[in-house]
C-alpha positions, 0 to 999 in steps of 0.5 A: 588345241590348235588348229591346221591351217594351209601353211602347216600342210605347206610347211610340211611338205618342205620336211617331205614324207608327209602324208593325209589320208582323206575321207570317204570321197576319196575312197579313204586312201592316202595322199602325198603332201608336195609343196604345190598341193596334194597328190592322191593316188588312183589306180595303175594305168598302161603308159608305153606298156608299162604300169604307172601309178597314176597320180591325181593333183588336188589343190589344198583349199580344195582337199582340206575338208576330206582330210582325216588325219595328217602324218610325217613318218610315223608320227601323227601331226593332226586328226579330225575332231568335230569337223576341225583338223586339230594338231596333236600335243606334238605338233604343237610343243613343237610349233611353241618351240619354234616360236621361243626361238 
């Protein structure tokens, strides 16, 4: 069982289309993973008379304990089991292929 680290989250951000589902403290929202942290969406706001979605930047270290699942596109990368963020079988296989090269 491979446990996801902060560096793994940063590497997922390089490829894009990566998201995390957060726990109850963040109202089970789905947030985007980017290189500098995770962007959590909030309610829509009025900016200069136009509706816009506001996203709050949260560091990886601060939000890591609140992550329930990690996905890249439709593929499940990791999920929280017994308070550990554990990689899926597909992601572990992908990591092993990279190490062998």
